[in-house]
C-alpha positions in Angstrom: -11.2 -16.9 3.1 -11.9 -14.9 -0.1 -9.1 -13.8 -2.5 -8.5 -10.1 -2.6 -6.0 -10.3 -5.4 -5.0 -12.8 -8.0 -2.2 -12.3 -10.5 -1.5 -14.7 -13.4 1.5 -14.7 -15.7 1.9 -10.9 -15.1 4.8 -9.3 -16.9 5.7 -5.7 -17.4 8.2 -4.5 -20.1 9.4 -1.0 -20.4 11.1 0.3 -23.6 13.4 3.2 -23.8 16.0 4.2 -26.3 15.5 1.2 -28.4 16.0 -1.2 -25.5 13.6 -3.2 -23.5 13.6 -4.0 -19.8 11.5 -6.6 -18.1 10.6 -5.2 -14.7 8.3 -8.1 -13.9 8.5 -11.6 -15.5 5.5 -14.0 -15.5 4.4 -13.3 -11.8 1.7 -15.6 -10.2 0.4 -14.4 -6.8 -2.7 -14.9 -4.8 -3.4 -12.8 -1.7 -6.3 -13.4 0.7 -8.5 -10.7 2.2 -7.5 -9.2 5.7 -3.8 -10.0 5.4 -0.7 -8.0 6.1 1.5 -8.8 3.1 5.2 -7.7 2.9 6.9 -7.7 -0.5 10.7 -7.9 0.0 13.5 -7.4 -2.5 16.5 -5.4 -3.4 16.4 -2.2 -5.5 15.4 -3.1 -9.1 13.6 -6.3 -8.0 10.2 -5.1 -9.3 8.6 -4.2 -6.1 7.3 -0.7 -7.0 6.2 -2.0 -10.4 4.1 -4.7 -8.9 2.5 -2.2 -6.5 1.8 0.1 -9.4 0.1 -2.6 -11.3 -2.0 -3.7 -8.4 -2.9 -0.1 -7.7 -4.0 0.7 -11.3 -1.4 3.2 -11.9 0.0 1.1 -14.7 -1.1 -1.8 -16.9 0.7 -5.1 -17.4 2.3 -5.9 -20.7 1.0 -9.5 -20.4 -1.1 -11.5 -17.9 -4.2 -10.8 -15.8 -4.8 -9.0 -12.5 -8.0 -9.7 -10.7 -9.1 -7.7 -7.7 -12.1 -9.2 -5.9 -12.8 -11.3 -8.9 -12.7 -8.4 -11.4 -10.0 -8.4 -14.1 -8.5 -4.8 -14.1 -5.7 -5.6 -16.6 -7.6 -4.5 -19.6 -9.3 -1.4 -18.0 -9.2 2.0 -19.9 -7.7 5.0 -18.2 -11.0 6.2 -17.0 -11.9 2.9 -15.6 -8.5 2.7 -13.7 -9.1 6.1 -12.4 -12.5 5.0 -10.9 -10.9 1.7 -9.7 -8.1 3.7 -7.9 -10.7 6.2 -6.4 -13.0 3.5 -5.1 -10.7 0.6 -4.1 -7.2 1.7 -3.4 -5.5 3.6 -0.5 -2.0 4.7 -1.2 0.6 5.3 1.5 4.0 6.5 0.3 7.4 7.0 2.0 7.1 10.8 1.4 3.7 11.9 2.6 2.3 13.8 -0.5 0.1 16.0 1.7 -0.8 19.5 0.5 1.0 22.1 2.6 -1.7 24.8 2.0 -4.5 22.6 3.4 -5.2 21.8 7.1 -4.9 18.2 8.3 -8.6 17.7 8.0 -8.9 19.3 4.6 -6.0 17.0 3.4 -8.0 13.9 4.5 -11.4 15.1 3.3 -10.1 16.0 -0.1 -9.3 12.4 -0.8 -12.4 11.0 1.1 -14.7 12.9 -1.4 -13.4 10.6 -4.1 -15.0 7.5 -2.8 -18.7 6.7 -2.2 -17.7 4.3 0.6 -15.6 7.0 2.4 -15.7 7.5 6.2 -15.6 10.8 7.8 -12.2 12.4 7.8 -12.4 13.4 11.5 -13.1 9.8 12.3 -10.1 8.6 10.3 -7.9 11.1 12.0 -9.0 10.1 15.4 -8.2 6.5 14.5 -4.6 7.4 14.0 -4.4 9.5 17.0 -4.6 13.0 15.3 -8.0 14.0 16.6 -6.5 17.0 18.3 -4.6 18.3 15.2 -7.5 18.7 12.7 -6.9 22.4 12.1 -3.2 22.4 12.0 -1.1 22.7 8.7 1.5 20.1 7.8 4.5 22.3 8.7 3.1 22.2 12.3 3.5 18.5 12.5 6.4 16.1 13.0 7.4 13.7 10.3 5.5 10.8 12.0 2.4 12.9 12.4 2.5 13.8 8.8 2.8 10.1 7.9 -0.2 9.4 10.0 -2.2 12.1 8.1 -1.3 10.1 4.9 -2.6 6.9 6.5 -5.8 8.7 7.7 -6.2 10.0 4.2 -5.8 6.5 2.8 -8.2 4.7 5.2 -10.8 7.6 4.9 -11.5 6.2 1.5 -12.5 2.9 3.1 -10.7 1.0 0.4 -10.4 -2.8 -0.1 -6.6 -2.5 -0.5 -4.0 -0.4 1.3 -0.8 -0.1 -0.8 2.3 1.1 1.1 5.6 2.0 -0.6 8.4 2.1 2.0 5.9 3.7 4.5 8.5 4.0 7.3 11.6 4.7 5.2 11.8 8.3 6.2 11.0 7.8 9.9 13.0 7.0 13.0 12.4 3.5 14.4 10.1 4.4 17.2 7.8 6.4 14.9 8.1 3.6 12.3 6.8 1.1 14.9 3.7 3.3 15.5 2.9 3.4 11.8 3.3 -0.4 11.5 0.9 -0.9 14.4 -1.6 1.3 12.6 -1.3 -0.7 9.4 -1.5 -4.0 11.3 -4.6 -2.7 12.9 -6.1 -2.1 9.5 -5.4 -5.7 8.5 -7.1 -6.9 11.6 -10.2 -4.9 10.6 -10.4 -6.9 7.3 -8.4 -4.6 5.0 -5.8 -6.1 2.8 -2.5 -4.3 3.5 0.5 -4.6 1.1 3.8 -3.2 2.0 6.8 -3.1 -0.3 10.1 -2.6 1.4 13.8 -3.7 1.4 13.8 -4.0 5.2 13.9 -7.7 5.9 12.7 -7.2 9.5 9.2 -6.6 8.2 9.0 -10.2 7.4 8.7 -11.0 11.1 5.4 -9.2 11.5 3.7 -10.2 8.2 1.0 -12.7 7.5 2.5 -13.3 4.1 6.0 -12.7 2.8 6.7 -12.4 -0.9 10.2 -12.3 -2.0 11.1 -10.8 -5.4 14.4 -10.8 -7.4 15.0 -9.7 -11.0 11.3 -9.4 -11.6 10.5 -12.9 -10.5 8.8 -14.1 -7.4 11.3 -16.3 -5.6 9.1 -17.4 -2.7 5.7 -16.9 -1.1 5.6 -17.8 2.7 2.5 -17.8 4.8 3.5 -17.0 8.4 1.4 -19.0 10.9 2.5 -16.9 13.9 3.7 -13.4 13.1 5.7 -11.7 15.8 4.3 -8.9 17.9 5.6 -5.6 16.6 7.0 -4.6 19.9 9.1 -7.8 20.1 11.0 -7.1 16.9 14.5 -5.5 17.5 14.1 -2.5 15.1 
């Protein structure tokens, strides 16, 4: 299977007040296409930094990041913006949908950024919101709003879906629904990367990456991930 992502000797150093902090330290990581990858670690481990680098929201201090064989680590700001628009779907813990736009307008707004985008209505139907197209965010539950954010991400038809604690603000039942949607995207050939501190996510992943103090401690390929319904959330 082809590599979706390859990192070599990737470090990220932040400087503030005359002090330097190494958020990531010589990270090597290969991720295959069509996998559900869970990145685990405590607060401050470097999870969000790693996700930001993969998503082109930041650049490494050192090392290379290749996405589908292309090195993005030396991209300009404009090139990174094009990369994000065409290749990345972002799903965050807090939904970041616009309150003055309808559900369909929220999804189509982002879908217009990508030449590979699918119809917003189709994306919303895929996440079970086909009957809510004309509603506004304040008319939806938290789980429904998160499904809007997932529909918005998949409407771009991206190579990578990057998820930062996507169920952190949800109850367990709604969180299971969200995880099923993400698992389904991986089964359709998308590469889905979830960063979380919830160790239960390891049970359903194809690959588990454990981070601590900016370093990868282990990468585990799971031969037989558990069914999401069988995990005691």
